[in-house]
C-alpha positions, 0 to 999 in steps of 0.5 A: 891432671894433663895439660898441653905444654909447649917448650916456652911461653912468651908473655909480653914483647918488651919495648922500652922507649929510651929506658934501659931494661933491667934483667930480673935475677932468677936466683932471687926471684920466683914465678909461682902459681896456685890451682885446684884439682877436684877442689883440692888446692895446690901450688907450684913454681917454674924453675927456669925463666927469664924476665926483663923490666922497663921502669921509669920513675918519672912515668911509673904507669908506663912500666913494661915487662917481658917474661919467658917461662920454660914450662917444662921446668914446672915443679908441683913439689912432688916427683910423681906429679911433676912426672905426670905434668911434664910428660903430658902431651 
């Protein structure tokens, strides 16, 4: 599997509007994903990321989050697969 990979992906710009942003603890959190290649399921995770969340209990519908993922930190659970995907251009 070959995917173009940029150094960092920014998913959302964070604007809290008066509520203080809380940083996510990467040591106690994870970003994981599932995929299929040739109809065989697989899974992986990203080892390096940062995230901030704005949450106001009085307005839960206004939840906002900003996540930055170092896509070069992808881990498919196999050194060979990791080498293939991390070296893809």
